[in-house]
N, C-alpha and C positions, 0 to 999 in steps of 0.2 A: 617538823610535823606537821605545825599548824598551817603551812602554807600548801601542805598536802590536804587537811581537810577543808581548806578556803577553796580548794580546785574542787574538791568535791560537791560543796557546798553550791558552789556555781554550777555544775551539773546537772544538779535535782532541782535547782532554778532554770535552769534551761528545759528539764523536763515537763516541769511545773507549765510552763510558759506554753510548752506545744501542748501537754495535755488538755488545759483549757481552751486553746485556739481550735484543737478538732472537733469538741464538744460545741463549741458555737459553731463552727462552719455546718456542723450535722443538721445545726437547727436554724441556721438563718441564709448559708451559703455553702454549698460545698465546694465549691472552685476557692473556699477562702483560706484553707488548710495552709498556713505559710509554707511548709519545706517543699510541698507540690507547687505553690504558687514560686518560689524562688527559685525551683529546679526548674518548671518552664522557662523563667526569664533567663537562667546561665543559656538553658538551649537556643533561645533566640539571640545571644549576643558572644554567642563562643565563637571566635573564627574559626573560619572554613579548615585548615589544616589542623586543628585540635578535632574539628567534628569527623574529620574524614579517619583520622587515626584512632579515636573513639568506634567508629564503624569498624574499623578493621580490626582492631584490636578484639573487641566485647561482642562483635556483631549484633544479633539482636537481645543482647544480654546489657548493652550499653545503656539503657536508662536503669536497669537493678544497679550499673556501677554508678552511674552519676547519682543516684539514691543513696548508695552508699560511703560515696564522698561526701555529700553534703550531710549526712549524717556525724560521720567523722567530725567534718567541720562545726556542726554544729556544738561537738561535745569539746574541742579544742577550744573553740571560744566562749564555751559555757565557762569550761573550767580557768581561764582568764580573766573573764568576768566576777568570777568569784574570791580570785586572791585581789584584783583591782579593790573590789569591795570591802575585802579586809584587811586590805594595806591602805589604801586610799579612798575611802569612802566620801563622794558617792560615785565614784568612778563605775563599780561595777553596774550602777542603777543604769547609769547613761547607758555604758556598751548595749543592755538589755534594752532600755529605750531605742536607742539607736537601731536594734536587730528588729523591732516592731516596726519600727518608722520604715526599713527597706521591705521589709514584709508587707505592710501595708501599700507602698510604692509599687511593689512588685504584682498586687492584687488588681489593685482600682486603674493600672495603667492596660491589664487584659481585654478582650473584647467581649462586651456582653455580659459582665459581671453583674450581680445583682446590687442593688442598692446600699443594704447590709454590708456588705461585704468586707468593707475595712474592720467591722467591730472585733472578731474573732482575733486577730493580732495583736490590736490594739489592746483588749484585756487579757488577752495572754499574756503579753507582755507587762501589764502592771502587776498582774498576779505573780509571775515568776519574779519579778524586782520585790514585792511584798517577800515572799518566801527565801529571798537573797538575806534581805535588811536584818529580818527574824535569826536567820542561820548564822549569819556574821556577829548578830550580837550575840548570841550565845557559844560563838564561838570565843570571842574577845574574852566574855566574862571566863570562861575555863582557862582561858590564857593567864587572865588576871588572879586565878586563885591557884595557880601553878607557881607561880613566884610570889605571894605574899602566904604569912605560916597562919594556917589554919587557925582558929580563935572562937572553939562554940560559945565563949560569952561576947563576943564581939560585934559590932555592925553586921550587914546580912553581906556587905560585899565583901567580906572575909569570911569563905566558907573551905569548907573539905573540895578538892579538883573534883571529885567522884561525883560530887551533885550536879557540877553544870557540864560534865562530861556527859552525864547520862540524859540531862536535859537537850544537850546537841544531838547527841544521837538520837533520842527520841522523836524530834523535830524531821529530822533527816530522814528517820527510816520509813516515819509516816508519811512524811510528804513526797519520798521514792517511788513508796511502794503504790502509793495512791496516782500518780502521777504516770508509772507503769500501766497499772490497771486501768485506769480510766482511757488513757490514750491509744491505747492498743483494741481497748472494748469500743472507742468512739469511731476508731479507722474500720476496724472491722465492720460494725455497723454501716457504718457509711458505706463500705465495698458493698456489703449483703444488699442495702433496702436500694443503692442506686443502682442496682445491676437490672439489665433488663434479658439478662441470659435466659429467663424462665421465660420471657414473652417470645425470644428469637425459637427457642426449642418447639413450642405450640404454635408457633407460627406454620401456616400451611401456603406454600405457594401458589399459584393457578400452573396448569400444565403448562410447556411454553409452543407456540402457533409452530412453531417450526427445532427440529433437535440437529444437532452436529452430526454428519456422516462422519465415522472414522473409516478408513479406507483399509483393506487390509494390507500387511506390512507397514503400517503406519510405526507399530513397536518391536523394535529387535528383542531378541531372547538373549541378552549379553549380562552375564552374573558384573556388577559393578556398576553398570552404565545408568545413568540417572531416567529416571520413569518418564513416559510420555506426560504424563499429569500431574502434576506435581500434589499430595497432598494437601488439605486445607491446615493440617498441622506442622508442617513442614515447608509452606510458604513462606519464603522471606518477608520481614515485614522491617520498616524503617520509615519512620516517620515523627514526626516534633510532638507527640502528645507523650508527657511524662506518665501521666496514666491514661488508660483507653475509655474515651467518653463514653457515657451510657445515655442513647437516643432512642427514646418511645417511639416506634413509628404509628402509635395513635397521635403525637402530639408532636410528630416531625413534618416540617413545611419545607418546601423547595419553593425560592422568590427568581423569578427571572426579570430583570430589570436593567436598565441603563440606556445603553441606544437602541433603542426597541419603540415599534410601534404601541405595545400597550403590555402593560407592567402585569404579569404571571403568576400566581401562586397555588400550587399544588400539593394536594396530601400526596398521603402514602398509598392509599387507594385509589387516587385520583392515576398517579402513576403507573399503577397496577392496569388499572382500567383501560389504558392506554395499550395493553397487549406485550406479552414478554415473547423472548426469542432466546434461543443458545447460542452462545460464540464460542467457538476456540480462539483463545487470544493469550498470548506470552507475555510477559511484563517481565522490563528491566529496569534497574534503580540506575540512576548516573553514577552511584558510588560503587559500581562494581568492578574487580578491577581484570586486569584479562585473567583469565581462569578461574573466577571467582564466582561466588553462587548466588547473588542478589539477583537472580534472574529465576521467573517459575511459569509455568504454562498450567490454564486452567480451564474449565469447562464456566464460561459465565452465562447468567439469566438475567438479560436486561429488555430495556428501550433504548433506542436508537438516540443521541442527542439531537440530532438533526429534526426530528420531531417534536420533541420538547422545545426547542429555541423557536421552530417555526408557527408555536403557540404566541409567542410571543412578536414575531416579526423584526428582526435584526435590520438596523438601519445599513443603508449601502455602505456609508464611510466608516463603519465598524472592521476592527481586524485582527478582533482579539476579544477572549472570554476569561472574564477571570472568575475563576471557581473558589469557592471560600466556604471551607470546614466550619463547623461547631465551635472548634476552639480555636478560633482566629486564622487559623492557615488557609494562606492563598496558593493559587498555582495561575499561570498565563500559559494558555492553549491556544494557538491560533483559529481564528473562528472556520477558516477555511478546511482545516482537518477536524471538525465539529459538523459541517453542513454538507462534507465531500457526500455522495451517493455511494461512491466507492469502496470508501472507508467505514469500519464496523466501530465508531465512537460509539460508547454506551452509559448508561446509568445502570449501571449493576445493582440486581437486589440478592442475586443468588451466586454462588459460588462452588462448583463442582457437586451438584444437587441437592445443597442445602441452603437455607438463608444464609448471607454472608455472614462472617466470623465476626464476634464483636471487634476485635484487634483489623479484621480487615474492611471496617467501613460500616458495619450495620447501624441503619438499615439501607443506604444508599451510598454508593461511591461512582466515581468515573474511572473508567476503563477505557484506555485510545491508545489502538495499534501505533508503533510505529514512532510513539514519542517518550522520552524517559519522562520515570512519573513523576518528577518533581515539578514537571512542567504540564502536567493531564492527569494524575492518577488521584487524584484528592477523594481522603476517604470523610465520610460522616458529614458527609454533602449537605450543605442547606442554603447555597448561592450559587448564580450563575449570573455577571454581569456582564452585559456585552459593552466591551468600549475598544480601546487601541492600546497598542505597544506604549504609544505617547504619551498618554495622558495616566494611566494605571503602569505600576509595578508591583509584581508578584513577593512572595516569602523571598525566595533564595536569589534574585536577580541583584539586590544590594549586598548580597553575601560574596561574591565573586561568584555567581553562574551567570549563564546566559538566559537569555529572557526565551529566546526558542531551542530547542533540543531537539533533534531528531536523533533519533537510538542508531550508533554506527554497530552495524554488522558484526560477528564475532564467533566464534567458536572454541571449544573446550575439550580437555582430554578430561574423561570421567574413571578409565581404568587403562592400566596400571595406576594405583596412585601413587604420589609422591611418598618417596619415607616407606614403602612398603616394598619388599623385597618379591622379586618373583621368579619362579623356577623357569629354567632355561628350557627352549620346545617351542611349540606352536602356541601363540596367544593373540588375544584378539588386545586390539587397540581400538577404544569406541569414546564417544561422546557424544555431545550436542553441539550443533550451530543453529544461529539465529540471525533473519535480516527482516525483522515485522516489518508487512506491510509491502514489501520487496518478494521473498521467499530466498530461501540458496539454493542455489544450480548446483554447486561443486565443492567439496571438501578434499582437501590433501595433507598426506602427513609424511613428514621427513625422519628418517633416523639418523643421527649424530650429522654430518654432515653429506650423505649420500642424497641421493634423485629424491626427488616428491614422488611419491603414489597415490593414486587416484585409492579413496575411501568409498566403500557401498553406503549411499542414504537410505534410510527410511521413505515410506512412501508417505508426503506430507499432508496433511490435514487441508492447510490451505497455507498463503503467504502471510498469515499474520501467526504462527505457530512454527516451535523450531524446529529441527528434524534430527532424530539420533542416525550417526553415522559409525562405520565397524570397519576395521583392516585387517587381516591377520598377518602378523609377526611373527618369523621364526626366531627367537632370543636365543641369544648365545651369553654365556659367561660375561660376568662384567658389570660396568657402568655405561649408560648409554643415554645419551638425551635425544628425546621426542617431543618433535617439533607440530604444529598443525594451524593451518591456513582454509580460510574459506574464498568462495567467489559466489555472488549475490547473482539472482537473475538478471540483472542489469549489465552482465558482464565486468562487474568492479570487482577488482582483487582486495581481500581484507588489507587495512593499511597495516605496513612492517612495522613502522617507526613509531616509537611508544612515546603516552603524551598520558599527562596527569590527568585526575577526575574532573578537576576545575579547569577551563570553564564549561566543557560539556560532551565529559567523558573521554573514558581512557580508550586507549587504542595500543595495537601490537601484536605480536605472534605469541601464542603460550608455547614455552619450551621448559621441558620439566626433565629431569634428571632422574631415571631409572635404573634401579639398583636388578641385576639377574644374576642367581646362584645356581 
C-alpha cells in the first residue's frame, strides 16, 4: 500500500516541478518550459524511420501525440522517483535532479535562448525535490505509526495512524491541487499572452500589384475530388516546431548575410514596401507517400526571393542559401532556384487572401516551386545565409535526407475512396497530379490489368500548380484495382518503381483496391 502512495507522492512532486518551471518560464523565458524543451530535443534526435512513422500514423497530430507520450513518461518517471525516495532516500531527489539537469541541457543548447532560461527547470526541480522529501517523510511516519501501538501517553513518535495519514493526504492534496491549478494557468497565460493571433487578425496587407488569373476549366465539378485551392485550415502542416512560434511583425527582422557584398536587415514594413504579388503554387512534403495527402495548393502573396537577395549581392562562388527559422530550424536551398527569373520563389506573407496563419509561418515564410518543403519552405523565417553546400549543412541533411531535393512528380486518386463501396454503373475516377515547375502533360488510368486509358485534365493555372483529372468508368460489381500514372511536360513518365521517403522522396504508381456493389 505504501509503495502506491510513494508513487503518488512522486507524481505530485513531478507536477510541482513542472508547475514552478512553467510560472518562472512565463516570467523570464517562454522557451524554458521543460516539457516543450525536452519535446523539441526529442524531435531533433529522433531517428528518421521513427519520424516518418509518426507522420504516417498521426499526420498533423504527431506533435500532440509526442506531448501525450512525454506526459506519460513524466508520470511514470515521477512515480519511480517517489518509490526510490521512499525506499532508498535520497535516490528520488537524485532522479528529480537529473530530470532538471536534462531539462536545462535541452533548453540551453537551443538556438537563441534567453540568458536566464536555465532558471525555470533548475528551480522547478528544487521545488519538486523539496515536496518529495516532505511527502516521503510523512509517508514513513504514517508507516511507523501503523506498526507501533498507539499510546496516548507515550512519545510523539507513537501516535494513532490516522494522524500521520491525514498529514500525508493534506500535504499531497494541497501540493497536487496547487500544482495543477498553477501549472495549467501559467501555460494558458503563456499561450494567450504570447499569441500574436490578434495582431494577425488586425493586419491589413496591401493589395497585390498583380493577381493570379484562374482560367475557365481549372476546377472540375466532381464530388469527392480535392478542391483546386486547399483551404488554410486543411493545408498540411509538417515542421519541427513543437509549439507554434509567436512572432510579432513589429519586431520581426530578416537578415541576409554570409557570402554577400553587403549585410542587409529588413523589417516587415521594409519587405512589404518592396511590393506584393500573388502566386499560385503547389507545395509538397518529402514525407508524402504515394497517394498521400501531404500536398496542397494555395494562392500566396509575397515578394520574389531574388529581389531580396539582390539587395545583398550574393558572391559568385556561392551555391546555396541556408534559411533559418526563429526556432533554429534550417533548410538548404540551391541559390540558383532562388535567383532564377523564371522561377517564382517567394517570401510569402499571405495565404489564400489572408495573412499567413500562425502555424504556416506568420509573419513570413519561404515558398519555392519544384523543391520539397524541407529544403525550401522555411516557416517563421528570420535569416538567409548565402553560403555553399560544402560549408554548411541544413537540419535534415545529417538525419538521412539529401541536401538538394527536387520534387518527384506524382498523381493521386481522390475518388472512389479506398475502403468505401461504390454502386455499379458509370462513375468518375478522379484526382490530382502535380509536377511543380514543369507541369503535367497527361494522366492515365488502368482498371485491374487492362489497358491504360487517358484521363481528361483540368486547365492548368500554371506549371507550378497541380491539375485535376477525371475518367468516366462503367463499374461492374466486384473488387477492382485502380492505378494511375502521369506524364510531365518534359515527356517523362512517372516512376513506376517504389522508393521510400528518404533520402529524397517516394516514388511509385498508386494502385487502390475498390469494392463495387
